[in-house]
Backbone as numpy.savetxt, mean C-alpha at the origin, in Angstrom:
# Nx Ny Nz CAx CAy CAz Cx Cy Cz
10.43 -17.38 -20.37 10.18 -16.01 -19.79 9.00 -15.20 -20.57
7.86 -14.94 -19.97 7.18 -13.95 -20.32 7.94 -12.90 -20.91
7.34 -11.79 -21.64 7.92 -10.48 -22.09 7.94 -9.49 -20.83
8.88 -8.56 -20.51 9.19 -7.55 -19.44 8.08 -6.87 -19.60
7.33 -6.20 -18.82 6.47 -5.32 -18.79 6.82 -3.99 -18.19
6.26 -3.14 -18.29 6.68 -1.85 -17.68 5.53 -1.25 -17.08
5.92 -0.74 -15.80 4.65 -0.68 -14.78 5.46 0.22 -13.71
4.50 0.22 -12.37 5.11 0.86 -11.22 4.74 0.00 -9.90
5.51 0.24 -9.31 5.43 -0.41 -7.88 5.00 0.80 -7.31
4.13 0.38 -6.14 3.03 1.26 -5.71 2.96 0.76 -3.95
3.51 1.40 -3.18 3.26 1.16 -1.93 2.71 2.21 -0.86
1.84 1.69 -0.01 0.90 2.73 0.61 1.61 2.32 2.38
1.80 3.17 2.81 2.23 3.07 4.22 1.52 3.77 5.31
1.24 3.06 6.51 0.43 3.91 7.60 0.40 3.09 8.98
0.82 3.68 9.96 0.51 2.85 11.07 -0.61 1.81 11.06
-0.81 0.80 12.05 -1.85 -0.05 12.31 -2.84 0.66 12.78
-2.55 1.53 13.17 -3.58 2.35 14.48 -4.20 3.31 13.55
-3.84 4.05 12.45 -4.54 5.10 11.46 -6.06 4.25 11.42
-6.77 5.04 11.26 -8.22 4.91 10.69 -8.84 5.53 9.65
-9.66 4.90 8.83 -10.81 5.31 7.86 -11.82 5.21 7.81
-12.82 5.89 8.64 -14.11 5.62 8.97 -14.39 4.39 9.53
-13.62 4.26 10.84 -13.38 3.07 11.81 -12.90 1.96 11.14
-11.86 1.80 10.15 -11.55 0.36 9.58 -9.63 1.07 9.58
-8.64 0.07 9.68 -7.69 0.50 9.65 -7.41 0.98 8.00
-6.51 2.02 7.83 -6.29 2.51 6.80 -5.77 1.79 5.63
-4.98 1.08 5.72 -4.63 -0.11 4.71 -5.68 -0.98 4.54
-6.61 -1.23 5.21 -7.84 -2.04 4.97 -8.65 -1.23 3.69
-8.88 0.29 4.19 -9.40 0.59 3.31 -8.93 0.87 1.90
-7.69 0.80 1.63 -7.01 1.04 0.46 -7.00 -0.25 -0.16
-6.75 -1.31 0.62 -6.99 -2.62 -0.01 -8.73 -2.83 -1.02
-9.63 -2.16 -0.25 -10.83 -2.31 -0.68 -11.05 -1.18 -1.68
-10.16 -0.19 -1.80 -10.41 0.51 -3.10 -9.87 -0.25 -4.41
-8.82 -1.01 -4.21 -8.02 -1.61 -5.08 -9.37 -2.92 -5.57
-9.77 -3.29 -4.50 -10.66 -4.47 -4.68 -11.91 -3.97 -5.83
-12.26 -3.06 -5.57 -13.37 -2.19 -6.33 -12.97 -2.10 -7.58
-11.47 -2.15 -8.15 -10.60 -1.66 -9.37 -10.61 -2.89 -10.03
-11.21 -4.14 -9.26 -10.71 -5.33 -9.63 -9.02 -5.61 -9.75
-8.38 -5.04 -8.79 -6.97 -5.40 -8.56 -6.97 -6.50 -7.42
-6.57 -7.74 -7.42 -6.62 -8.63 -6.55 -5.30 -9.14 -5.97
-4.10 -8.81 -6.78 -2.66 -9.18 -6.41 -1.97 -7.83 -5.73
-1.59 -8.65 -4.40 -1.15 -7.32 -3.60 -0.34 -8.20 -2.46
0.52 -7.40 -1.84 1.16 -8.16 -0.94 1.40 -7.01 0.50
0.55 -7.30 1.52 0.97 -6.77 2.57 1.94 -7.23 3.84
2.81 -6.16 4.10 3.89 -6.46 5.09 3.72 -5.65 6.29
4.29 -6.27 7.06 4.52 -5.51 8.51 5.92 -5.26 8.84
6.15 -3.78 9.27 7.71 -3.68 9.66 7.50 -3.75 11.01
8.90 -3.46 11.63 9.26 -3.43 13.06 9.17 -2.27 13.61
9.59 -0.99 12.79 9.60 0.24 13.14 9.73 1.28 11.91
8.98 2.40 11.99 9.08 3.29 11.12 9.14 4.76 11.55
9.60 5.64 11.03 9.26 7.24 11.29 8.38 8.08 10.78
7.44 8.74 10.81 6.44 9.22 10.28 6.96 10.53 9.93
5.99 11.20 8.88 6.21 12.39 8.48 6.33 13.78 9.94
5.82 13.14 10.94 5.87 14.23 11.98 7.01 13.83 12.91
7.95 12.86 12.38 8.76 12.79 13.09 8.95 11.75 14.28
7.72 11.10 14.29 7.39 10.20 15.74 7.51 8.71 14.82
8.30 8.04 15.73 8.60 6.49 15.57 7.22 5.72 16.09
7.07 5.00 15.16 6.02 3.98 15.20 6.52 2.48 14.99
6.17 1.69 16.02 6.77 0.39 16.24 5.68 -0.52 16.75
5.93 -1.77 16.76 5.34 -2.65 17.35 5.89 -2.90 18.69
4.95 -2.89 19.71 5.69 -3.10 21.27 5.35 -4.38 21.43
5.84 -4.63 22.68 5.39 -6.07 23.44 3.90 -6.04 23.68
3.38 -4.86 24.37 1.77 -4.91 24.54 0.89 -4.51 23.76
1.36 -3.93 22.72 0.65 -2.71 22.02 1.16 -3.27 20.62
0.63 -3.70 19.59 0.82 -3.58 18.07 0.20 -2.83 17.42
-0.66 -1.98 17.69 -1.76 -0.98 16.94 -0.78 -0.07 16.42
0.37 0.48 16.68 1.04 1.40 16.23 2.49 0.79 14.98
2.04 -0.62 14.89 3.11 -1.13 13.86 2.87 -0.56 12.53
4.21 -0.26 11.85 3.86 0.24 10.45 3.24 -0.83 9.35
2.50 -0.66 8.63 1.93 -1.45 7.63 2.10 -1.01 6.22
2.32 -1.99 5.33 2.75 -1.76 4.03 1.58 -2.30 3.05
1.23 -1.64 2.11 0.83 -2.55 1.00 1.05 -2.09 -0.50
1.62 -3.49 -0.78 1.87 -3.11 -2.32 1.57 -3.60 -3.38
1.77 -3.20 -4.51 1.32 -3.17 -5.96 2.17 -3.06 -6.61
2.17 -4.15 -7.83 2.77 -3.58 -9.00 1.79 -3.78 -10.12
1.42 -2.63 -10.82 0.56 -2.28 -11.47 0.93 -1.54 -13.14
0.28 -1.62 -14.00 0.25 -1.00 -15.03 0.20 0.51 -14.89
0.38 1.32 -15.73 0.28 2.99 -15.85 -1.29 3.12 -15.63
-2.01 2.71 -16.14 -3.59 3.08 -16.04 -3.95 2.63 -14.69
-3.73 1.45 -14.36 -4.23 1.25 -12.70 -3.49 1.85 -11.61
-2.33 1.93 -11.97 -1.54 2.88 -10.75 -2.30 4.12 -10.72
-2.58 5.00 -12.07 -3.19 6.11 -11.75 -4.70 6.16 -11.11
-5.45 4.99 -11.62 -6.71 4.70 -11.14 -6.58 4.43 -9.52
-5.71 3.79 -9.14 -5.85 3.39 -7.83 -5.60 4.56 -6.84
-4.20 5.27 -7.02 -4.01 6.43 -6.24 -4.95 7.54 -6.58
-5.78 7.71 -7.48 -6.95 8.79 -7.61 -8.04 8.30 -6.82
-8.46 6.99 -6.80 -9.53 6.34 -5.88 -9.18 6.75 -4.50
-8.11 6.42 -4.29 -7.38 6.39 -2.94 -7.69 8.01 -2.11
-7.35 8.67 -3.03 -7.26 10.35 -2.91 -8.77 10.71 -2.69
-9.34 10.20 -3.66 -11.07 10.84 -3.65 -11.78 10.09 -2.59
-11.18 9.29 -1.91 -11.75 8.66 -1.04 -11.73 9.46 0.60
-10.37 9.97 0.39 -10.07 10.80 1.50 -9.27 9.96 2.40
-8.71 9.09 1.81 -7.87 7.81 2.82 -6.44 8.68 3.09
-6.44 8.92 4.28 -5.02 9.44 5.05 -3.95 8.69 5.08
-2.92 8.49 3.85 -1.74 7.36 3.92 -0.80 8.02 3.12
0.30 7.70 3.64 1.62 7.83 2.52 1.58 7.02 1.40
2.12 7.20 0.22 2.24 6.48 -1.09 3.55 6.61 -1.61
3.85 5.42 -2.05 5.29 5.86 -3.05 4.97 5.19 -4.33
5.62 5.76 -5.01 5.23 5.30 -6.62 6.74 5.23 -7.43
6.87 4.28 -7.95 8.36 4.24 -8.48 8.21 2.91 -9.93
8.78 3.49 -10.87 8.60 2.79 -12.24 9.70 1.52 -11.80
8.99 0.59 -12.53 9.65 -0.85 -12.23 9.40 -1.72 -13.77
9.94 -2.63 -14.03 10.05 -3.83 -15.06 9.85 -4.97 -14.33
8.50 -5.93 -14.81 8.49 -6.87 -14.39 7.33 -7.67 -15.30
7.79 -9.17 -14.77 7.64 -10.52 -15.85 7.05 -11.31 -14.55
6.25 -12.69 -15.18 5.86 -13.98 -14.34 6.67 -14.69 -15.10
7.48 -15.43 -14.31 8.56 -16.46 -14.44 7.91 -17.89 -14.60
8.72 -18.74 -15.26 8.33 -20.12 -15.00 6.70 -20.41 -15.48
6.13 -19.69 -16.15 4.57 -20.08 -16.75 4.68 -19.77 -18.24
């Protein structure tokens, strides 16, 4: 096993319907990450979430646009700060969670 590294799990969360300059917010965040050379990410969909406004966001049978989406990264401290700053400077309206983690690549 490679040596454990210390960094951050960074998760951006928004409903599929939220837009930034006409595109889904989560796609705008992914583009910011790619401009910083960050390619490794995980996109997750959730069945339901409650936003800061107390409103329930969920995937409905006829309408998936309100489905909660998460974009997850595991990054070192420098890339974490650069990504969060880039998203903020771009004016992207998105909730973000950052927590310290230890991580390693196994089997290689």
